[in-house]
N, C-alpha and C positions, 0 to 999 in steps of 0.2 A: 480519450481513453478507449482502449479496445479490450473487451473480455475475450480471452482466447482459450482454446482447448489445450491440454498438455502436449499434444502432438505438434501444434504450431509453436508453442513455447520452446520445445526441444529443438525444432528446426531453426528457429531464430537464435537460440542460445548457441547452437553448434556453428551457425554461419558467422555470427558477429562476435562471439566470445570464445569460440573454439572449445566449448564445453558440451559434450554430447549427453546432456541430461536436461529434463524439463526444469523450469524454475518458476517461482511464483510471480515475479515482476521483472520486466525489462523496460528500460527507458532509452529513447532515441532522441537526442536533442538536435535542433536545427541551428546551424551557425547563423550569425547575422547576415552573411552573404546569401545563404539559402532562404532566409526569411524575406530578404529584399527581392529575390528572384520570384518567390511564390506570392508574396503579398504586396509587392511594390514598395515596401518600406522595411526598415529593420525591426518593426514591431509585428505583433500578431502572435500566432501560435509558436510556443517555444520548442515543441517537440511532441512525440507520441509516447504514451505509456501503455504497455501491454500487461494485463493482469490475468492470471489463471486462477479463478476462484476455487476450483476443485483442489489445486495444489496448495493454495493458501489455507484451505480448510484442513487438509491433511497435516500440513506443517504445524498449524496451531495445536492440533491434537497431539502431535509428536512432542511438542515442547512441554505439554502438560499444563500450560498456563494460557488462559484466555487473554487475548490482546487487551480487552477492556480492563482487566485487573492490573495490567502493566502500565498502560499509557493514557487511558481516557477515563479518569475516575468520575467525572460529573455525569457522563452518559450512563455509567454503570449504576450510579445512585438512582438515577431516574428509572432505569430498567428494573432495579430492585423494588422501588416503590410501586411500579406498575404491577410487578409480579405478586406483591402482597395483596393487591386489590382483586386480581383476577383469580379464576379457578386454576387447579393444579395443571391440567393439560395445557391450558393457555399460558401458564407461567413458563413451562418448559419451552414451548414454541417461541414465546416472546424473548426469552433469554437467548435461545439459539439465534433468532433473527438479529437481536442486538449485537451478539458476538460476530456474526457474519458481516454486518454493516461496518462494525468497528475494525474488523480485520481488513476489509477493503479500503477503508479510510486510511489505515496505517500504510498499506501498500501504495496507495495513491500518493500520500505525502512522501513516502520513501522514493518513489519514482520522480516526483517533482524535485526533491532535493538533489537527486542524481543529475537531472536536467540542468539544474543550477550550477553544476560543476563539482559537487562533493562526491568523494569516493570513500570506500571503507576497506582499502587495501592494506592498511596497517592498524595497529592498536590505537594510535593517537588519532588518526583520521576517522576511524570507526567511532571513537568516543565523541569527536567533534560533530560528526554527522548525526549521531544519536541524540546529542544535546539539542541540535537544531530541530530535529524531528519532534522531540518532546515539547519544545517551546511552541512549535506550530500547532501541535495537537492540543496543548493546553489552551491556546488562544481560540481555536475553533470549537472547543468543547465548553467554554465558559459562557 
């Protein structure tokens, strides 16, 4: 996983997706042939995921919904309990920190699902991909 600035995300998006705009996450899978060439077997790293935290943060604010409210409920309950115990300034910082971590987890899972071959180029494939992402997120948050 690579954390990248918006300028790099825009350049990669332009080069590989022909979209001249920055994006929050990009995935680049390795084929079994590439894995054999790099690792000597068909196993090993499946690919690379580039994430732009600053874009993810802005996108989550634009949606008006924190990622944790949408997809990772158990982490949110834990964050709320922690916030009840701590002081007000700490509460806000902890909530923001939890939301940032959860946003990055969501993008990482999204990137992994892309590397596994899923796309969201139509309504049905987007629903299928979202169901898989939610299932993975529920498993890692329980």
